N, CA, C and O atoms as a GROMACS GRO file, in nm:
protein
  340
    1MET      N    1   0.085  -0.119   0.000
    1MET     CA    2   0.000   0.000   0.000
    1MET      C    3   0.088   0.124   0.000
    1MET      O    4   0.188   0.130   0.073
    2SER      N    5   0.053   0.221  -0.081
    2SER     CA    6   0.127   0.346  -0.090
    2SER      C    7   0.074   0.446   0.011
    2SER      O    8  -0.045   0.446   0.045
    3TRP      N    9   0.162   0.530   0.056
    3TRP     CA   10   0.124   0.637   0.148
    3TRP      C   11   0.179   0.768   0.096
    3TRP      O   12   0.290   0.774   0.044
    4LEU      N   13   0.100   0.872   0.110
    4LEU     CA   14   0.144   1.006   0.073
    4LEU      C   15   0.177   1.083   0.200
    4LEU      O   16   0.107   1.073   0.300
    5ARG      N   17   0.283   1.160   0.193
    5ARG     CA   18   0.312   1.251   0.304
    5ARG      C   19   0.221   1.372   0.285
    5ARG      O   20   0.222   1.435   0.179
    6LEU      N   21   0.145   1.403   0.385
    6LEU     CA   22   0.053   1.517   0.381
    6LEU      C   23   0.105   1.627   0.472
    6LEU      O   24   0.155   1.600   0.581
    7VAL      N   25   0.092   1.748   0.427
    7VAL     CA   26   0.123   1.863   0.512
    7VAL      C   27  -0.007   1.901   0.581
    7VAL      O   28  -0.104   1.940   0.516
    8ARG      N   29  -0.008   1.889   0.711
    8ARG     CA   30  -0.128   1.925   0.788
    8ARG      C   31  -0.148   2.076   0.787
    8ARG      O   32  -0.052   2.152   0.773
    9PRO      N   33  -0.272   2.120   0.803
    9PRO     CA   34  -0.298   2.264   0.800
    9PRO      C   35  -0.213   2.344   0.900
    9PRO      O   36  -0.168   2.454   0.868
   10GLU      N   37  -0.192   2.290   1.017
   10GLU     CA   38  -0.113   2.364   1.117
   10GLU      C   39   0.036   2.368   1.083
   10GLU      O   40   0.110   2.445   1.144
   11GLU      N   41   0.081   2.287   0.988
   11GLU     CA   42   0.221   2.285   0.946
   11GLU      C   43   0.245   2.366   0.818
   11GLU      O   44   0.360   2.390   0.780
   12ALA      N   45   0.139   2.408   0.752
   12ALA     CA   46   0.151   2.474   0.621
   12ALA      C   47   0.215   2.611   0.635
   12ALA      O   48   0.193   2.683   0.732
   13GLU      N   49   0.297   2.645   0.535
   13GLU     CA   50   0.363   2.774   0.530
   13GLU      C   51   0.350   2.833   0.390
   13GLU      O   52   0.328   2.761   0.294
   14GLY      N   53   0.365   2.963   0.381
   14GLY     CA   54   0.372   3.030   0.251
   14GLY      C   55   0.252   3.007   0.163
   14GLY      O   56   0.138   3.022   0.205
   15GLU      N   57   0.280   2.971   0.038
   15GLU     CA   58   0.177   2.951  -0.064
   15GLU      C   59   0.076   2.845  -0.022
   15GLU      O   60  -0.044   2.860  -0.045
   16LEU      N   61   0.125   2.738   0.040
   16LEU     CA   62   0.035   2.631   0.085
   16LEU      C   63  -0.056   2.680   0.198
   16LEU      O   64  -0.175   2.647   0.200
   17ALA      N   65  -0.004   2.758   0.289
   17ALA     CA   66  -0.087   2.813   0.397
   17ALA      C   67  -0.200   2.898   0.340
   17ALA      O   68  -0.313   2.894   0.389
   18ARG      N   69  -0.169   2.974   0.235
   18ARG     CA   70  -0.272   3.057   0.170
   18ARG      C   71  -0.378   2.968   0.105
   18ARG      O   72  -0.497   2.994   0.116
   19SER      N   73  -0.334   2.862   0.037
   19SER     CA   74  -0.428   2.769  -0.027
   19SER      C   75  -0.516   2.702   0.077
   19SER      O   76  -0.637   2.685   0.057
   20TYR      N   77  -0.457   2.663   0.188
   20TYR     CA   78  -0.534   2.602   0.296
   20TYR      C   79  -0.634   2.700   0.356
   20TYR      O   80  -0.746   2.662   0.388
   21ALA      N   81  -0.594   2.825   0.371
   21ALA     CA   82  -0.686   2.927   0.425
   21ALA      C   83  -0.806   2.944   0.332
   21ALA      O   84  -0.918   2.960   0.378
   22GLU      N   85  -0.781   2.940   0.201
   22GLU     CA   86  -0.891   2.950   0.104
   22GLU      C   87  -0.982   2.828   0.115
   22GLU      O   88  -1.104   2.841   0.108
   23ALA      N   89  -0.923   2.709   0.131
   23ALA     CA   90  -1.003   2.586   0.147
   23ALA      C   91  -1.088   2.593   0.273
   23ALA      O   92  -1.204   2.554   0.273
   24LEU      N   93  -1.029   2.643   0.380
   24LEU     CA   94  -1.101   2.656   0.507
   24LEU      C   95  -1.217   2.752   0.493
   24LEU      O   96  -1.326   2.727   0.544
   25GLN      N   97  -1.194   2.862   0.425
   25GLN     CA   98  -1.302   2.961   0.403
   25GLN      C   99  -1.411   2.902   0.314
   25GLN      O  100  -1.530   2.926   0.338
   26ARG      N  101  -1.373   2.826   0.214
   26ARG     CA  102  -1.466   2.771   0.117
   26ARG      C  103  -1.549   2.656   0.176
   26ARG      O  104  -1.670   2.649   0.154
   27ALA      N  105  -1.484   2.567   0.252
   27ALA     CA  106  -1.550   2.443   0.295
   27ALA      C  107  -1.559   2.426   0.446
   27ALA      O  108  -1.622   2.332   0.495
   28GLY      N  109  -1.497   2.515   0.520
   28GLY     CA  110  -1.502   2.504   0.666
   28GLY      C  111  -1.398   2.409   0.724
   28GLY      O  112  -1.386   2.396   0.846
   29ARG      N  113  -1.321   2.343   0.636
   29ARG     CA  114  -1.212   2.255   0.677
   29ARG      C  115  -1.123   2.228   0.557
   29ARG      O  116  -1.158   2.259   0.444
   30VAL      N  117  -1.008   2.170   0.583
   30VAL     CA  118  -0.915   2.134   0.475
   30VAL      C  119  -0.926   1.984   0.457
   30VAL      O  120  -0.867   1.906   0.533
   31TYR      N  121  -1.000   1.943   0.355
   31TYR     CA  122  -1.022   1.801   0.330
   31TYR      C  123  -0.894   1.732   0.287
   31TYR      O  124  -0.802   1.795   0.236
   32GLN      N  125  -0.889   1.601   0.308
   32GLN     CA  126  -0.768   1.525   0.275
   32GLN      C  127  -0.739   1.524   0.126
   32GLN      O  128  -0.622   1.511   0.089
   33ILE      N  129  -0.837   1.537   0.039
   33ILE     CA  130  -0.811   1.545  -0.104
   33ILE      C  131  -0.728   1.670  -0.134
   33ILE      O  132  -0.645   1.669  -0.225
   34VAL      N  133  -0.750   1.775  -0.058
   34VAL     CA  134  -0.670   1.897  -0.072
   34VAL      C  135  -0.530   1.871  -0.015
   34VAL      O  136  -0.430   1.909  -0.077
   35GLN      N  137  -0.523   1.809   0.101
   35GLN     CA  138  -0.395   1.780   0.163
   35GLN      C  139  -0.311   1.684   0.079
   35GLN      O  140  -0.188   1.686   0.086
   36ALA      N  141  -0.376   1.599  -0.001
   36ALA     CA  142  -0.304   1.504  -0.085
   36ALA      C  143  -0.217   1.575  -0.188
   36ALA      O  144  -0.120   1.517  -0.238
   37MET      N  145  -0.249   1.699  -0.219
   37MET     CA  146  -0.171   1.777  -0.315
   37MET      C  147  -0.080   1.877  -0.245
   37MET      O  148  -0.025   1.967  -0.310
   38SER      N  149  -0.064   1.863  -0.115
   38SER     CA  150   0.007   1.963  -0.036
   38SER      C  151   0.154   1.978  -0.071
   38SER      O  152   0.213   2.083  -0.045
   39LEU      N  153   0.215   1.876  -0.127
   39LEU     CA  154   0.357   1.886  -0.164
   39LEU      C  155   0.377   1.961  -0.295
   39LEU      O  156   0.491   1.992  -0.333
   40ALA      N  157   0.268   1.990  -0.364
   40ALA     CA  158   0.273   2.064  -0.490
   40ALA      C  159   0.165   2.172  -0.489
   40ALA      O  160   0.063   2.156  -0.556
   41PRO      N  161   0.186   2.281  -0.415
   41PRO     CA  162   0.082   2.384  -0.401
   41PRO      C  163   0.031   2.440  -0.533
   41PRO      O  164  -0.087   2.475  -0.543
   42ARG      N  165   0.115   2.450  -0.634
   42ARG     CA  166   0.068   2.502  -0.763
   42ARG      C  167  -0.028   2.404  -0.830
   42ARG      O  168  -0.124   2.445  -0.895
   43VAL      N  169  -0.001   2.276  -0.814
   43VAL     CA  170  -0.093   2.174  -0.866
   43VAL      C  171  -0.225   2.182  -0.791
   43VAL      O  172  -0.332   2.174  -0.851
   44LEU      N  173  -0.217   2.198  -0.660
   44LEU     CA  174  -0.337   2.214  -0.577
   44LEU      C  175  -0.420   2.332  -0.626
   44LEU      O  176  -0.541   2.320  -0.644
   45ASP      N  177  -0.356   2.446  -0.647
   45ASP     CA  178  -0.429   2.565  -0.692
   45ASP      C  179  -0.492   2.544  -0.829
   45ASP      O  180  -0.605   2.585  -0.853
   46ALA      N  181  -0.419   2.480  -0.920
   46ALA     CA  182  -0.472   2.453  -1.054
   46ALA      C  183  -0.590   2.357  -1.047
   46ALA      O  184  -0.689   2.375  -1.118
   47SER      N  185  -0.580   2.256  -0.962
   47SER     CA  186  -0.688   2.160  -0.946
   47SER      C  187  -0.813   2.226  -0.890
   47SER      O  188  -0.924   2.201  -0.936
   48MET      N  189  -0.795   2.312  -0.790
   48MET     CA  190  -0.910   2.381  -0.731
   48MET      C  191  -0.971   2.480  -0.830
   48MET      O  192  -1.093   2.497  -0.832
   49ALA      N  193  -0.888   2.544  -0.913
   49ALA     CA  194  -0.940   2.636  -1.013
   49ALA      C  195  -1.024   2.560  -1.116
   49ALA      O  196  -1.131   2.607  -1.156
   50LEU      N  197  -0.978   2.444  -1.158
   50LEU     CA  198  -1.055   2.362  -1.252
   50LEU      C  199  -1.187   2.319  -1.188
   50LEU      O  200  -1.292   2.328  -1.252
   51TYR      N  201  -1.182   2.272  -1.064
   51TYR     CA  202  -1.303   2.230  -0.992
   51TYR      C  203  -1.404   2.346  -0.987
   51TYR      O  204  -1.521   2.330  -1.018
   52GLN      N  205  -1.355   2.463  -0.947
   52GLN     CA  206  -1.443   2.580  -0.936
   52GLN      C  207  -1.506   2.615  -1.072
   52GLN      O  208  -1.624   2.645  -1.080
   53ARG      N  209  -1.424   2.610  -1.176
   53ARG     CA  210  -1.472   2.646  -1.309
   53ARG      C  211  -1.578   2.549  -1.359
   53ARG      O  212  -1.677   2.590  -1.418
   54VAL      N  213  -1.557   2.420  -1.336
   54VAL     CA  214  -1.653   2.319  -1.382
   54VAL      C  215  -1.779   2.320  -1.295
   54VAL      O  216  -1.890   2.323  -1.348
   55MET      N  217  -1.762   2.318  -1.164
   55MET     CA  218  -1.879   2.305  -1.076
   55MET      C  219  -1.965   2.430  -1.071
   55MET      O  220  -2.086   2.421  -1.050
   56PHE      N  221  -1.906   2.546  -1.090
   56PHE     CA  222  -1.982   2.670  -1.075
   56PHE      C  223  -2.005   2.744  -1.206
   56PHE      O  224  -2.047   2.860  -1.205
   57ALA      N  225  -1.977   2.679  -1.319
   57ALA     CA  226  -2.005   2.740  -1.449
   57ALA      C  227  -2.155   2.756  -1.463
   57ALA      O  228  -2.232   2.671  -1.419
   58PRO      N  229  -2.198   2.865  -1.525
   58PRO     CA  230  -2.342   2.883  -1.545
   58PRO      C  231  -2.399   2.774  -1.636
   58PRO      O  232  -2.332   2.729  -1.729
   59SER      N  233  -2.520   2.734  -1.610
   59SER     CA  234  -2.587   2.637  -1.697
   59SER      C  235  -2.593   2.695  -1.838
   59SER      O  236  -2.612   2.816  -1.855
   60GLY      N  237  -2.578   2.609  -1.936
   60GLY     CA  238  -2.579   2.656  -2.074
   60GLY      C  239  -2.444   2.705  -2.122
   60GLY      O  240  -2.434   2.762  -2.231
   61SER      N  241  -2.339   2.685  -2.041
   61SER     CA  242  -2.206   2.733  -2.080
   61SER      C  243  -2.123   2.625  -2.148
   61SER      O  244  -2.001   2.635  -2.158
   62GLY      N  245  -2.191   2.521  -2.196
   62GLY     CA  246  -2.120   2.414  -2.263
   62GLY      C  247  -2.092   2.294  -2.174
   62GLY      O  248  -2.045   2.191  -2.223
   63ILE      N  249  -2.119   2.306  -2.045
   63ILE     CA  250  -2.097   2.196  -1.952
   63ILE      C  251  -2.200   2.085  -1.977
   63ILE      O  252  -2.167   1.967  -1.967
   64GLY      N  253  -2.323   2.122  -2.009
   64GLY     CA  254  -2.425   2.024  -2.043
   64GLY      C  255  -2.508   1.974  -1.925
   64GLY      O  256  -2.608   1.905  -1.946
   65LEU      N  257  -2.469   2.008  -1.805
   65LEU     CA  258  -2.545   1.967  -1.686
   65LEU      C  259  -2.573   2.088  -1.599
   65LEU      O  260  -2.494   2.182  -1.594
   66SER      N  261  -2.686   2.084  -1.531
   66SER     CA  262  -2.717   2.192  -1.436
   66SER      C  263  -2.623   2.181  -1.316
   66SER      O  264  -2.560   2.077  -1.295
   67ARG      N  265  -2.614   2.286  -1.239
   67ARG     CA  266  -2.531   2.286  -1.117
   67ARG      C  267  -2.574   2.173  -1.024
   67ARG      O  268  -2.489   2.104  -0.969
   68ASP      N  269  -2.704   2.154  -1.006
   68ASP     CA  270  -2.756   2.047  -0.921
   68ASP      C  271  -2.710   1.910  -0.970
   68ASP      O  272  -2.670   1.825  -0.890
   69ARG      N  273  -2.717   1.888  -1.100
   69ARG     CA  274  -2.677   1.759  -1.158
   69ARG      C  275  -2.526   1.736  -1.140
   69ARG      O  276  -2.484   1.624  -1.112
   70ARG      N  277  -2.448   1.840  -1.157
   70ARG     CA  278  -2.303   1.826  -1.138
   70ARG      C  279  -2.271   1.786  -0.994
   70ARG      O  280  -2.187   1.699  -0.970
   71GLU      N  281  -2.339   1.849  -0.900
   71GLU     CA  282  -2.316   1.817  -0.758
   71GLU      C  283  -2.362   1.675  -0.728
   71GLU      O  284  -2.294   1.602  -0.656
   72LEU      N  285  -2.477   1.636  -0.782
   72LEU     CA  286  -2.528   1.501  -0.762
   72LEU      C  287  -2.431   1.398  -0.820
   72LEU      O  288  -2.405   1.295  -0.757
   73LEU      N  289  -2.378   1.425  -0.937
   73LEU     CA  290  -2.282   1.335  -0.998
   73LEU      C  291  -2.157   1.321  -0.911
   73LEU      O  292  -2.104   1.212  -0.897
   74ALA      N  293  -2.110   1.431  -0.854
   74ALA     CA  294  -1.994   1.426  -0.765
   74ALA      C  295  -2.023   1.340  -0.642
   74ALA      O  296  -1.937   1.263  -0.598
   75VAL      N  297  -2.142   1.352  -0.588
   75VAL     CA  298  -2.180   1.271  -0.471
   75VAL      C  299  -2.185   1.122  -0.508
   75VAL      O  300  -2.135   1.038  -0.434
   76VAL      N  301  -2.245   1.091  -0.621
   76VAL     CA  302  -2.257   0.951  -0.665
   76VAL      C  303  -2.118   0.890  -0.688
   76VAL      O  304  -2.092   0.778  -0.644
   77VAL      N  305  -2.031   0.963  -0.754
   77VAL     CA  306  -1.896   0.912  -0.779
   77VAL      C  307  -1.821   0.893  -0.647
   77VAL      O  308  -1.754   0.791  -0.628
   78SER      N  309  -1.832   0.988  -0.557
   78SER     CA  310  -1.766   0.975  -0.428
   78SER      C  311  -1.819   0.856  -0.350
   78SER      O  312  -1.742   0.780  -0.291
   79ARG      N  313  -1.947   0.839  -0.352
   79ARG     CA  314  -2.010   0.726  -0.282
   79ARG      C  315  -1.967   0.593  -0.344
   79ARG      O  316  -1.936   0.498  -0.271
   80THR      N  317  -1.965   0.586  -0.476
   80THR     CA  318  -1.923   0.464  -0.546
   80THR      C  319  -1.778   0.430  -0.511
   80THR      O  320  -1.744   0.312  -0.499
   81ASN      N  321  -1.695   0.530  -0.495
   81ASN     CA  322  -1.554   0.510  -0.460
   81ASN      C  323  -1.531   0.500  -0.310
   81ASN      O  324  -1.416   0.498  -0.265
   82ALA      N  325  -1.638   0.494  -0.231
   82ALA     CA  326  -1.630   0.484  -0.085
   82ALA      C  327  -1.554   0.601  -0.024
   82ALA      O  328  -1.482   0.586   0.075
   83CYS      N  329  -1.570   0.718  -0.085
   83CYS     CA  330  -1.508   0.839  -0.031
   83CYS      C  331  -1.612   0.920   0.044
   83CYS      O  332  -1.727   0.931   0.000
   84HIS      N  333  -1.573   0.974   0.156
   84HIS     CA  334  -1.665   1.061   0.230
   84HIS      C  335  -1.674   1.192   0.155
   84HIS      O  336  -1.571   1.249   0.118
   85TYR      N  337  -1.793   1.240   0.134
   85TYR     CA  338  -1.812   1.363   0.059
   85TYR      C  339  -1.851   1.476   0.150
   85TYR      O  340  -1.872   1.588   0.105
   0.00000   0.00000   0.00000
């Protein structure tokens, strides 16, 4: 089994601390999926920007699904993968 070294929120510094602060403001906590990218803060920021762009794009912007459907799909995929959402 592989293990990733995670930088905990209380250990974060610099760019990562800023990314964690944004995650905390957005979700009320720093989820482990965010911490999984902690060794590459620029990758974390790019991933979160993509997530924001896809999940919060206005309906009819080429995404093809309503905001509700996108969120439902995320829940179903997380549940199927036994991930806490």
